C-alpha positions as a LaTeX table, in Angstrom:
\begin{tabular}{lrrr}
\hline
Residue & $x$ (\AA) & $y$ (\AA) & $z$ (\AA) \\
\hline
Met1 & 100.77 & $-127.03$ & $-280.23$ \\
Asn2 & 98.75 & $-128.42$ & $-283.63$ \\
Val3 & 98.72 & $-132.09$ & $-281.55$ \\
Thr4 & 96.99 & $-130.25$ & $-278.66$ \\
Phe5 & 94.37 & $-128.58$ & $-280.16$ \\
Ser6 & 93.62 & $-132.11$ & $-282.45$ \\
Arg7 & 93.52 & $-133.51$ & $-278.92$ \\
Leu8 & 91.37 & $-131.03$ & $-277.29$ \\
Ala9 & 89.20 & $-131.04$ & $-280.55$ \\
Ala10 & 88.56 & $-134.65$ & $-280.07$ \\
Ile11 & 87.60 & $-134.64$ & $-276.74$ \\
Phe12 & 85.21 & $-131.62$ & $-277.32$ \\
Thr13 & 83.34 & $-133.84$ & $-279.83$ \\
Leu14 & 83.19 & $-137.42$ & $-277.88$ \\
Ile15 & 81.92 & $-135.52$ & $-274.71$ \\
Ala16 & 79.25 & $-133.70$ & $-277.58$ \\
Thr17 & 77.79 & $-136.83$ & $-278.88$ \\
Leu18 & 77.88 & $-138.46$ & $-275.35$ \\
Ala19 & 75.57 & $-135.50$ & $-274.21$ \\
Val20 & 73.57 & $-135.92$ & $-277.36$ \\
Thr21 & 73.33 & $-139.86$ & $-276.90$ \\
Ala22 & 72.15 & $-139.44$ & $-273.32$ \\
Cys23 & 69.33 & $-136.88$ & $-274.29$ \\
Ala24 & 68.28 & $-139.50$ & $-276.80$ \\
Thr25 & 67.87 & $-142.24$ & $-274.32$ \\
Arg26 & 66.27 & $-140.43$ & $-271.36$ \\
Pro27 & 63.08 & $-141.54$ & $-270.52$ \\
Val28 & 60.47 & $-139.45$ & $-271.46$ \\
Thr29 & 59.10 & $-137.80$ & $-268.51$ \\
Ala30 & 55.23 & $-138.71$ & $-267.81$ \\
Pro31 & 52.51 & $-136.03$ & $-267.40$ \\
Ala32 & 52.09 & $-135.15$ & $-263.58$ \\
His33 & 48.63 & $-136.40$ & $-263.89$ \\
Pro34 & 47.36 & $-139.26$ & $-265.67$ \\
Pro35 & 44.92 & $-137.94$ & $-268.39$ \\
Val36 & 41.19 & $-137.65$ & $-267.86$ \\
Leu37 & 38.42 & $-138.76$ & $-270.39$ \\
Leu38 & 34.95 & $-137.45$ & $-268.87$ \\
Val39 & 32.29 & $-139.57$ & $-271.53$ \\
Ser40 & 28.36 & $-138.68$ & $-271.32$ \\
Ile41 & 25.97 & $-140.45$ & $-272.30$ \\
Asp42 & 22.79 & $-137.98$ & $-272.74$ \\
Ala43 & 19.47 & $-139.00$ & $-270.87$ \\
Phe44 & 21.49 & $-142.12$ & $-268.94$ \\
Arg45 & 19.00 & $-143.17$ & $-266.18$ \\
Pro46 & 21.44 & $-145.29$ & $-263.31$ \\
Asp47 & 18.82 & $-147.18$ & $-263.02$ \\
Tyr48 & 19.19 & $-148.53$ & $-266.94$ \\
Leu49 & 22.20 & $-150.57$ & $-265.51$ \\
Asp50 & 19.59 & $-152.79$ & $-263.65$ \\
Arg51 & 18.17 & $-153.55$ & $-267.43$ \\
Gly52 & 21.38 & $-155.77$ & $-267.63$ \\
Leu53 & 22.09 & $-154.68$ & $-271.30$ \\
Thr54 & 25.24 & $-152.84$ & $-270.61$ \\
Pro55 & 27.91 & $-155.50$ & $-269.37$ \\
Asn56 & 31.17 & $-152.94$ & $-270.20$ \\
Leu57 & 29.23 & $-150.38$ & $-267.89$ \\
Ile58 & 28.55 & $-152.72$ & $-265.12$ \\
Ala59 & 32.00 & $-154.44$ & $-265.48$ \\
Met60 & 33.76 & $-150.94$ & $-265.18$ \\
Ala61 & 31.59 & $-150.26$ & $-262.20$ \\
Lys62 & 32.18 & $-152.57$ & $-260.54$ \\
Asp63 & 36.08 & $-152.77$ & $-260.89$ \\
Gly64 & 36.15 & $-148.84$ & $-260.13$ \\
Ala65 & 33.98 & $-146.36$ & $-258.40$ \\
Arg66 & 30.13 & $-145.23$ & $-258.96$ \\
Ala67 & 27.24 & $-143.75$ & $-257.20$ \\
Pro68 & 23.62 & $-144.93$ & $-256.83$ \\
Tyr69 & 22.55 & $-141.88$ & $-258.60$ \\
Met70 & 24.14 & $-137.92$ & $-259.37$ \\
Leu71 & 21.31 & $-134.98$ & $-258.97$ \\
Pro72 & 21.26 & $-132.96$ & $-261.75$ \\
Ser73 & 20.84 & $-129.16$ & $-261.71$ \\
Phe74 & 17.83 & $-127.63$ & $-262.20$ \\
Pro75 & 16.50 & $-127.10$ & $-264.84$ \\
Ser76 & 17.08 & $-131.14$ & $-265.63$ \\
Leu77 & 18.11 & $-129.95$ & $-269.37$ \\
Thr78 & 21.12 & $-131.09$ & $-271.52$ \\
Phe79 & 23.34 & $-127.61$ & $-272.07$ \\
Pro80 & 22.27 & $-126.41$ & $-268.68$ \\
Asn81 & 23.72 & $-129.54$ & $-266.78$ \\
His82 & 26.89 & $-130.25$ & $-269.63$ \\
Tyr83 & 27.85 & $-126.98$ & $-269.06$ \\
Thr84 & 27.37 & $-127.46$ & $-265.20$ \\
Leu85 & 29.86 & $-130.68$ & $-265.24$ \\
Val86 & 32.40 & $-128.64$ & $-266.72$ \\
Thr87 & 32.43 & $-125.54$ & $-264.62$ \\
Gly88 & 30.69 & $-126.50$ & $-261.21$ \\
Arg89 & 28.62 & $-123.90$ & $-261.57$ \\
Val90 & 24.20 & $-124.07$ & $-261.51$ \\
Pro91 & 22.49 & $-122.99$ & $-264.52$ \\
Asp92 & 21.73 & $-119.61$ & $-262.72$ \\
His93 & 25.45 & $-119.15$ & $-262.23$ \\
His94 & 26.95 & $-119.91$ & $-265.49$ \\
Gly95 & 24.00 & $-118.16$ & $-267.59$ \\
Ile96 & 23.20 & $-121.52$ & $-270.09$ \\
Val97 & 19.70 & $-121.45$ & $-268.21$ \\
Asn98 & 17.97 & $-123.10$ & $-270.48$ \\
Asn99 & 18.38 & $-124.84$ & $-274.25$ \\
Thr100 & 16.12 & $-122.28$ & $-275.32$ \\
Met101 & 16.70 & $-118.84$ & $-274.14$ \\
Ser102 & 17.22 & $-115.13$ & $-274.80$ \\
Asp103 & 19.64 & $-112.65$ & $-273.66$ \\
Pro104 & 18.87 & $-108.82$ & $-274.37$ \\
Ala105 & 22.37 & $-108.11$ & $-275.87$ \\
Leu106 & 22.59 & $-111.00$ & $-277.66$ \\
Gly107 & 19.08 & $-112.32$ & $-278.73$ \\
Ser108 & 17.84 & $-115.66$ & $-279.10$ \\
Phe109 & 19.44 & $-119.23$ & $-278.20$ \\
Ser110 & 18.26 & $-122.58$ & $-278.96$ \\
Leu111 & 20.06 & $-126.41$ & $-279.81$ \\
Ala112 & 19.37 & $-125.63$ & $-283.84$ \\
Asn113 & 21.04 & $-122.17$ & $-283.74$ \\
Arg114 & 24.71 & $-122.88$ & $-284.51$ \\
Ala115 & 25.28 & $-119.10$ & $-284.86$ \\
Ala116 & 24.22 & $-118.84$ & $-281.21$ \\
Thr117 & 25.66 & $-122.00$ & $-279.98$ \\
Ser118 & 29.00 & $-121.07$ & $-281.52$ \\
Asp119 & 28.88 & $-117.47$ & $-280.15$ \\
Gly120 & 31.45 & $-117.39$ & $-277.08$ \\
Arg121 & 29.57 & $-114.17$ & $-275.43$ \\
Trp122 & 26.56 & $-117.04$ & $-274.41$ \\
Trp123 & 29.06 & $-118.75$ & $-272.63$ \\
Ala124 & 31.12 & $-115.95$ & $-270.96$ \\
Asp125 & 29.94 & $-116.17$ & $-267.40$ \\
Ala126 & 31.60 & $-119.09$ & $-266.50$ \\
Glu127 & 35.04 & $-120.58$ & $-268.13$ \\
Pro128 & 35.00 & $-124.84$ & $-268.70$ \\
Ile129 & 37.63 & $-126.72$ & $-267.58$ \\
Trp130 & 39.27 & $-127.00$ & $-270.92$ \\
Val131 & 39.88 & $-123.20$ & $-270.98$ \\
Thr132 & 40.75 & $-123.30$ & $-267.77$ \\
Ala133 & 43.47 & $-126.52$ & $-268.78$ \\
Gln134 & 44.63 & $-124.60$ & $-272.19$ \\
Lys135 & 45.46 & $-121.28$ & $-270.30$ \\
Gln136 & 47.74 & $-123.36$ & $-268.22$ \\
Gly137 & 49.57 & $-124.56$ & $-271.04$ \\
Leu138 & 47.80 & $-127.92$ & $-270.86$ \\
His139 & 46.18 & $-129.86$ & $-274.06$ \\
Thr140 & 42.35 & $-130.73$ & $-274.50$ \\
Ala141 & 40.74 & $-132.70$ & $-277.39$ \\
Thr142 & 36.73 & $-132.60$ & $-277.03$ \\
Met143 & 34.77 & $-135.12$ & $-279.09$ \\
Phe144 & 31.46 & $-133.07$ & $-278.59$ \\
Trp145 & 30.25 & $-131.05$ & $-276.05$ \\
Pro146 & 28.26 & $-128.04$ & $-275.50$ \\
Gly147 & 30.13 & $-124.90$ & $-275.28$ \\
Thr148 & 32.87 & $-126.89$ & $-277.36$ \\
Glu149 & 32.27 & $-125.45$ & $-280.77$ \\
Ala150 & 32.54 & $-121.33$ & $-278.89$ \\
Ala151 & 35.91 & $-119.69$ & $-278.14$ \\
Ile152 & 35.04 & $-119.10$ & $-274.98$ \\
His153 & 37.20 & $-116.11$ & $-273.35$ \\
Gly154 & 38.70 & $-116.41$ & $-276.79$ \\
Val155 & 40.27 & $-120.03$ & $-276.40$ \\
Arg156 & 39.32 & $-123.07$ & $-278.01$ \\
Pro157 & 40.75 & $-126.68$ & $-276.99$ \\
Asp158 & 43.57 & $-128.10$ & $-279.25$ \\
His159 & 41.10 & $-130.63$ & $-280.95$ \\
Trp160 & 37.36 & $-130.28$ & $-281.73$ \\
Ile161 & 34.73 & $-130.70$ & $-284.36$ \\
Pro162 & 31.54 & $-128.96$ & $-284.69$ \\
Phe163 & 28.70 & $-131.39$ & $-283.74$ \\
Asp164 & 27.42 & $-134.08$ & $-286.41$ \\
Asp165 & 24.57 & $-136.15$ & $-285.26$ \\
Ser166 & 24.84 & $-138.22$ & $-287.90$ \\
Leu167 & 28.49 & $-139.80$ & $-286.43$ \\
Thr168 & 27.84 & $-143.37$ & $-284.76$ \\
Ser169 & 28.85 & $-144.00$ & $-281.21$ \\
Arg170 & 32.11 & $-145.65$ & $-282.89$ \\
Ala171 & 32.96 & $-143.49$ & $-284.86$ \\
Arg172 & 32.77 & $-140.95$ & $-282.40$ \\
Val173 & 35.31 & $-143.24$ & $-280.40$ \\
Asp174 & 37.20 & $-143.03$ & $-283.51$ \\
Lys175 & 37.60 & $-139.96$ & $-283.91$ \\
Leu176 & 38.86 & $-139.18$ & $-280.35$ \\
Leu177 & 41.43 & $-141.95$ & $-280.69$ \\
Ser178 & 43.01 & $-140.10$ & $-284.06$ \\
Trp179 & 43.89 & $-137.06$ & $-281.76$ \\
Ile180 & 45.07 & $-138.77$ & $-278.84$ \\
Asp181 & 47.36 & $-141.13$ & $-281.42$ \\
Glu182 & 48.73 & $-137.62$ & $-283.10$ \\
Ala183 & 52.26 & $-136.87$ & $-282.46$ \\
Gly184 & 53.56 & $-134.75$ & $-279.77$ \\
Pro185 & 52.03 & $-133.96$ & $-276.62$ \\
Lys186 & 48.99 & $-135.30$ & $-275.27$ \\
Pro187 & 45.53 & $-134.00$ & $-273.69$ \\
Val188 & 45.33 & $-134.30$ & $-270.46$ \\
Phe189 & 41.83 & $-133.90$ & $-270.40$ \\
Asp190 & 39.03 & $-135.03$ & $-273.14$ \\
Thr191 & 35.66 & $-135.30$ & $-273.82$ \\
Leu192 & 33.47 & $-137.38$ & $-275.49$ \\
Tyr193 & 29.71 & $-137.23$ & $-276.36$ \\
Phe194 & 26.90 & $-139.79$ & $-276.29$ \\
Asp195 & 23.45 & $-138.92$ & $-277.50$ \\
Ala196 & 21.50 & $-142.40$ & $-279.00$ \\
Val197 & 19.92 & $-143.03$ & $-275.53$ \\
Asp198 & 18.67 & $-139.38$ & $-275.47$ \\
His199 & 17.33 & $-139.50$ & $-279.01$ \\
Ala200 & 15.48 & $-142.86$ & $-278.42$ \\
Gly201 & 13.89 & $-141.55$ & $-274.85$ \\
His202 & 12.49 & $-138.57$ & $-276.55$ \\
Glu203 & 10.79 & $-140.65$ & $-279.33$ \\
Phe204 & 9.81 & $-143.62$ & $-277.79$ \\
Gly205 & 9.85 & $-143.56$ & $-273.88$ \\
Pro206 & 12.50 & $-145.01$ & $-271.44$ \\
Asp207 & 10.46 & $-148.11$ & $-271.12$ \\
Ser208 & 10.59 & $-149.09$ & $-275.27$ \\
Pro209 & 12.56 & $-151.52$ & $-276.51$ \\
Glu210 & 14.29 & $-148.63$ & $-279.00$ \\
Val211 & 15.78 & $-147.39$ & $-275.63$ \\
Asn212 & 17.19 & $-150.82$ & $-274.67$ \\
Ala213 & 18.58 & $-150.81$ & $-278.17$ \\
Ala214 & 20.06 & $-147.68$ & $-277.89$ \\
Leu215 & 21.64 & $-148.97$ & $-274.09$ \\
Arg216 & 23.03 & $-151.88$ & $-276.29$ \\
Glu217 & 24.63 & $-149.37$ & $-279.10$ \\
Val218 & 26.80 & $-147.41$ & $-276.47$ \\
Asp219 & 27.95 & $-150.04$ & $-274.20$ \\
Asp220 & 28.71 & $-151.73$ & $-277.18$ \\
Ala221 & 30.87 & $-148.29$ & $-278.25$ \\
Met222 & 32.40 & $-148.18$ & $-274.03$ \\
Gly223 & 33.24 & $-151.59$ & $-274.80$ \\
Tyr224 & 35.22 & $-150.84$ & $-277.99$ \\
Leu225 & 36.14 & $-147.55$ & $-276.32$ \\
Ile226 & 37.94 & $-149.91$ & $-273.48$ \\
Ala227 & 39.36 & $-152.44$ & $-275.74$ \\
Gln228 & 41.05 & $-149.39$ & $-278.03$ \\
Leu229 & 42.78 & $-147.92$ & $-274.93$ \\
Arg230 & 43.81 & $-150.98$ & $-273.77$ \\
Gln231 & 45.54 & $-152.16$ & $-277.11$ \\
Arg232 & 47.52 & $-148.69$ & $-276.49$ \\
Gly233 & 48.26 & $-149.16$ & $-273.03$ \\
Leu234 & 46.12 & $-146.60$ & $-271.92$ \\
Tyr235 & 43.54 & $-148.07$ & $-269.84$ \\
Asp236 & 44.76 & $-148.44$ & $-267.02$ \\
Arg237 & 46.42 & $-144.98$ & $-267.11$ \\
Met238 & 43.63 & $-143.01$ & $-267.93$ \\
Asn239 & 40.79 & $-141.44$ & $-265.27$ \\
Leu240 & 37.45 & $-142.29$ & $-267.34$ \\
Ile241 & 34.30 & $-140.74$ & $-265.67$ \\
Val242 & 31.18 & $-141.90$ & $-267.65$ \\
Leu243 & 28.38 & $-140.64$ & $-266.77$ \\
Ser244 & 25.06 & $-138.24$ & $-268.03$ \\
Asp245 & 23.41 & $-134.99$ & $-267.90$ \\
His246 & 19.86 & $-136.26$ & $-266.34$ \\
Gly247 & 17.18 & $-138.60$ & $-266.56$ \\
Met248 & 14.21 & $-139.38$ & $-268.68$ \\
Ala249 & 10.48 & $-139.60$ & $-267.87$ \\
Asp250 & 7.88 & $-141.06$ & $-269.78$ \\
Val251 & 5.18 & $-139.02$ & $-271.23$ \\
Pro252 & 1.83 & $-140.85$ & $-272.50$ \\
Arg253 & 0.42 & $-139.12$ & $-275.12$ \\
Gly254 & $-1.92$ & $-136.60$ & $-274.77$ \\
Asn255 & $-0.48$ & $-135.66$ & $-271.76$ \\
Ile256 & $-0.65$ & $-132.03$ & $-272.65$ \\
Val257 & $-0.81$ & $-128.68$ & $-270.92$ \\
Phe258 & $-2.23$ & $-126.05$ & $-273.39$ \\
Ala259 & $-0.76$ & $-122.75$ & $-271.93$ \\
Asp260 & $-2.86$ & $-120.57$ & $-274.31$ \\
Gln261 & $-5.84$ & $-122.42$ & $-272.75$ \\
Glu262 & $-4.55$ & $-121.35$ & $-269.10$ \\
Thr263 & $-3.66$ & $-117.39$ & $-270.03$ \\
Asp264 & $-3.82$ & $-115.06$ & $-272.89$ \\
Leu265 & $-0.40$ & $-115.67$ & $-274.17$ \\
Asp266 & $-1.04$ & $-112.28$ & $-277.20$ \\
Ala267 & 0.06 & $-110.29$ & $-273.96$ \\
Leu268 & 3.09 & $-112.43$ & $-272.98$ \\
Asp269 & 5.93 & $-113.35$ & $-274.97$ \\
Ala270 & 6.88 & $-117.09$ & $-275.40$ \\
Val271 & 10.43 & $-117.49$ & $-274.86$ \\
Ser272 & 10.14 & $-121.35$ & $-274.62$ \\
Phe273 & 7.66 & $-124.02$ & $-274.38$ \\
Gly274 & 8.46 & $-128.31$ & $-273.15$ \\
Val275 & 8.48 & $-129.53$ & $-269.88$ \\
Met276 & 9.34 & $-125.78$ & $-268.79$ \\
Ala277 & 7.77 & $-122.82$ & $-269.88$ \\
Thr278 & 8.87 & $-119.42$ & $-269.80$ \\
Phe279 & 7.33 & $-116.26$ & $-270.52$ \\
Asn280 & 7.61 & $-112.28$ & $-270.31$ \\
Pro281 & 5.06 & $-109.77$ & $-270.22$ \\
Lys282 & 4.77 & $-107.66$ & $-273.21$ \\
Pro283 & 6.27 & $-104.41$ & $-272.96$ \\
Asp284 & 3.76 & $-102.92$ & $-275.05$ \\
Arg285 & 0.47 & $-105.00$ & $-273.49$ \\
Asp286 & $-1.72$ & $-104.53$ & $-270.07$ \\
Ser287 & $-0.35$ & $-107.97$ & $-269.26$ \\
Thr288 & $-1.98$ & $-107.90$ & $-265.43$ \\
Ala289 & $-4.92$ & $-109.94$ & $-266.22$ \\
Ala290 & $-2.56$ & $-112.80$ & $-268.42$ \\
Val291 & $-0.15$ & $-112.71$ & $-265.17$ \\
Ala292 & $-3.02$ & $-113.21$ & $-262.71$ \\
Arg293 & $-4.29$ & $-116.01$ & $-264.58$ \\
Leu294 & $-1.14$ & $-117.75$ & $-265.79$ \\
Leu295 & $-0.28$ & $-117.33$ & $-261.88$ \\
Gly296 & $-3.30$ & $-119.21$ & $-260.71$ \\
Pro297 & $-3.61$ & $-122.64$ & $-259.79$ \\
His298 & $-3.56$ & $-125.20$ & $-262.89$ \\
Glu299 & $-3.66$ & $-129.34$ & $-263.47$ \\
His300 & $-0.52$ & $-130.30$ & $-264.20$ \\
Met301 & 1.67 & $-127.60$ & $-264.16$ \\
His302 & 2.35 & $-124.99$ & $-261.42$ \\
Cys303 & 3.93 & $-121.56$ & $-262.28$ \\
Tyr304 & 5.60 & $-118.83$ & $-260.65$ \\
Arg305 & 7.63 & $-115.28$ & $-261.03$ \\
Lys306 & 11.11 & $-115.81$ & $-260.80$ \\
Glu307 & 11.96 & $-114.59$ & $-257.91$ \\
Asp308 & 9.30 & $-116.89$ & $-255.97$ \\
Leu309 & 10.68 & $-119.65$ & $-257.19$ \\
Pro310 & 11.25 & $-122.78$ & $-254.48$ \\
Ala311 & 14.74 & $-121.61$ & $-252.81$ \\
Arg312 & 16.53 & $-125.38$ & $-253.33$ \\
Leu313 & 16.34 & $-124.70$ & $-256.81$ \\
Asn314 & 18.97 & $-122.36$ & $-257.25$ \\
Tyr315 & 17.42 & $-120.50$ & $-260.69$ \\
Gly316 & 16.06 & $-117.57$ & $-260.66$ \\
Thr317 & 18.58 & $-114.42$ & $-260.75$ \\
His318 & 20.19 & $-114.77$ & $-263.98$ \\
Arg319 & 19.05 & $-111.84$ & $-266.50$ \\
Arg320 & 18.20 & $-114.58$ & $-269.24$ \\
Val321 & 15.76 & $-116.53$ & $-266.73$ \\
Pro322 & 12.50 & $-114.66$ & $-268.16$ \\
Ala323 & 10.39 & $-113.65$ & $-265.60$ \\
Leu324 & 7.87 & $-116.22$ & $-265.43$ \\
Leu325 & 8.08 & $-119.54$ & $-265.31$ \\
Cys326 & 6.03 & $-122.87$ & $-265.73$ \\
Leu327 & 6.65 & $-126.21$ & $-264.73$ \\
Ala328 & 4.81 & $-129.52$ & $-265.71$ \\
Asp329 & 4.32 & $-132.37$ & $-263.34$ \\
Thr330 & 6.62 & $-135.27$ & $-264.34$ \\
Gly331 & 4.90 & $-137.21$ & $-267.46$ \\
Trp332 & 3.34 & $-133.65$ & $-268.63$ \\
Ala333 & 4.76 & $-131.27$ & $-271.22$ \\
Ile334 & 3.26 & $-127.71$ & $-271.45$ \\
Thr335 & 2.82 & $-126.02$ & $-275.16$ \\
Ser336 & 0.14 & $-124.32$ & $-277.08$ \\
His337 & $-2.01$ & $-124.71$ & $-280.36$ \\
Glu338 & $-0.23$ & $-122.75$ & $-282.69$ \\
Gln339 & 3.22 & $-124.34$ & $-281.49$ \\
Leu340 & 1.56 & $-127.98$ & $-281.86$ \\
Ala341 & 0.77 & $-127.51$ & $-285.27$ \\
Lys342 & 3.98 & $-126.28$ & $-286.15$ \\
Arg343 & 5.44 & $-129.74$ & $-285.07$ \\
Asn344 & 6.59 & $-132.05$ & $-287.96$ \\
Gly345 & 5.08 & $-134.82$ & $-285.84$ \\
Pro346 & 4.13 & $-135.92$ & $-282.10$ \\
Met347 & 4.91 & $-134.98$ & $-278.77$ \\
Ser348 & 7.60 & $-136.54$ & $-277.27$ \\
Arg349 & 7.24 & $-140.09$ & $-275.50$ \\
Gly350 & 9.93 & $-139.30$ & $-273.47$ \\
Glu351 & 11.13 & $-135.94$ & $-271.64$ \\
His352 & 13.32 & $-134.55$ & $-269.08$ \\
Gly353 & 13.48 & $-130.51$ & $-267.55$ \\
Tyr354 & 11.26 & $-131.58$ & $-264.75$ \\
Asp355 & 12.07 & $-130.64$ & $-260.75$ \\
Asn356 & 16.24 & $-132.02$ & $-260.27$ \\
Leu357 & 14.80 & $-134.12$ & $-257.53$ \\
Asp358 & 12.53 & $-136.49$ & $-258.96$ \\
Pro359 & 14.05 & $-139.80$ & $-259.23$ \\
Thr360 & 13.24 & $-139.99$ & $-262.77$ \\
Met361 & 15.46 & $-137.09$ & $-263.76$ \\
Arg362 & 18.26 & $-138.82$ & $-261.55$ \\
Ala363 & 21.91 & $-139.05$ & $-263.73$ \\
Leu364 & 24.84 & $-141.82$ & $-264.02$ \\
Phe365 & 28.13 & $-141.69$ & $-262.22$ \\
Val366 & 30.40 & $-144.17$ & $-262.70$ \\
Ala367 & 34.43 & $-143.91$ & $-262.54$ \\
His368 & 37.29 & $-146.01$ & $-263.26$ \\
Gly369 & 41.65 & $-145.55$ & $-263.31$ \\
Pro370 & 44.52 & $-145.16$ & $-261.43$ \\
Ser371 & 43.30 & $-142.39$ & $-259.46$ \\
Ile372 & 40.31 & $-143.87$ & $-258.36$ \\
Gly373 & 39.27 & $-146.02$ & $-255.61$ \\
His374 & 37.93 & $-150.23$ & $-256.90$ \\
Gly375 & 34.69 & $-151.64$ & $-256.03$ \\
Val376 & 33.88 & $-148.26$ & $-254.41$ \\
Thr377 & 30.08 & $-146.87$ & $-253.61$ \\
Ile378 & 29.48 & $-143.23$ & $-252.46$ \\
Ala379 & 26.23 & $-141.50$ & $-251.35$ \\
Pro380 & 24.68 & $-139.39$ & $-253.96$ \\
Phe381 & 25.79 & $-136.33$ & $-254.67$ \\
Pro382 & 24.77 & $-132.86$ & $-256.83$ \\
Asn383 & 26.49 & $-132.72$ & $-260.17$ \\
Val384 & 28.23 & $-129.46$ & $-259.06$ \\
Asp385 & 30.92 & $-131.71$ & $-257.72$ \\
Val386 & 32.10 & $-133.04$ & $-260.50$ \\
Tyr387 & 34.19 & $-130.05$ & $-261.44$ \\
Pro388 & 36.20 & $-129.86$ & $-258.71$ \\
Leu389 & 36.75 & $-133.44$ & $-258.60$ \\
Leu390 & 38.35 & $-133.14$ & $-262.30$ \\
Ala391 & 40.36 & $-130.02$ & $-261.65$ \\
His392 & 41.61 & $-132.24$ & $-258.69$ \\
Leu393 & 42.41 & $-134.99$ & $-261.17$ \\
Ile394 & 43.83 & $-133.00$ & $-263.95$ \\
Gly395 & 45.80 & $-130.94$ & $-261.64$ \\
Ile396 & 44.93 & $-127.81$ & $-261.76$ \\
Glu397 & 43.46 & $-124.92$ & $-259.20$ \\
Pro398 & 39.63 & $-124.98$ & $-259.74$ \\
Leu399 & 37.73 & $-121.66$ & $-260.22$ \\
Pro400 & 35.47 & $-120.42$ & $-257.83$ \\
Asn401 & 32.32 & $-123.14$ & $-258.46$ \\
Asp402 & 29.39 & $-124.13$ & $-256.19$ \\
Gly403 & 30.87 & $-127.73$ & $-256.05$ \\
His404 & 32.85 & $-129.50$ & $-252.84$ \\
Leu405 & 34.92 & $-131.66$ & $-253.50$ \\
Lys406 & 34.61 & $-133.42$ & $-250.07$ \\
Asp407 & 31.75 & $-134.74$ & $-250.99$ \\
Val408 & 32.83 & $-136.81$ & $-253.79$ \\
Glu409 & 36.55 & $-137.89$ & $-252.94$ \\
Gly410 & 35.41 & $-141.19$ & $-251.41$ \\
Val411 & 35.74 & $-142.57$ & $-255.51$ \\
Leu412 & 39.60 & $-140.98$ & $-255.05$ \\
Ala413 & 41.88 & $-143.94$ & $-254.39$ \\
Thr414 & 44.03 & $-142.01$ & $-252.13$ \\
Pro415 & 42.46 & $-139.07$ & $-250.40$ \\
Ala416 & 42.43 & $-135.67$ & $-251.69$ \\
His417 & 43.39 & $-133.99$ & $-248.29$ \\
\hline
\end{tabular}
């Protein structure tokens, strides 16, 4: 009996050892879908590629897929369009209707107001793709993107840091790579954001040597990113989408519309100035005459009640859109003498926020990866279509949105349907 039990014990030990060995040597199952890296180069006009200063982006476009341009949503501003790209909803539907806005319950919102930008309630009218992915048990990493500093519907990316404008383009790449290199489950969706081109465009204008220098800087960072991904064996196993939120128009010095010369601003609450100036009538003042003057004809700007905006703009129904909106002609900006006196420097030499059909507002779109076709050019499309494309590439069911995958499935190596 003792011999029998000893033999049985030995057999069980051998079986257990073989099972452990088999588990240890079993290949790791690859993700069902290649990871996606979404890169935004703020204010990169697609015609900037024609300057011959961005060889890495040009090579990527030739080897992958591109569109001649992508149409931003209105208004062609940074926060509204970045949130459109990751929700598939136009700003009037997702609630980030301007870079500067107000809400009856939440107060004031601006890019510099970190308490507001990190408050998930501002972003809660929609759900960005990293939140949907996290809810479905996937992992995400966001190296800067509007909205990623907030817990939206109580959810954050696995990896994120507060926006830090001092980080160089290459430093941003290194930070993202450090998250990708960490042990454990890898993110299936990553973001990366560059703003050097936007800064140079605002300060010096889109045709300046400074913008050309910024183009070289960002393209260098893209080349560095691609080289680092190649070293990790990831470049040909990752779907890389590079795009911009909007373009940039030249604004010659002195091209200013002074709103306080066009109407009585004492009867109005100004919510924002810039390319798009917005106002609400003061509840304790008779603003009838001021509103009538504002809505009258002006040189270099057109003003509307929000319900009278052109339907093609898909704008004006959200509670955060002020009652009155003035849009400057391309190449002009709107302010007041009081606001101008508060500035530390002159008005910007480059601006965006204009009519989204204006050619200078067009955005970049380039894609490369195992799920992307080679040497493909598709027709221009609205940026709401990026979200269903991202959802398809990641392999998640998109939430209701304003985009259409069929408009962009031409970039895919294999049709979606």
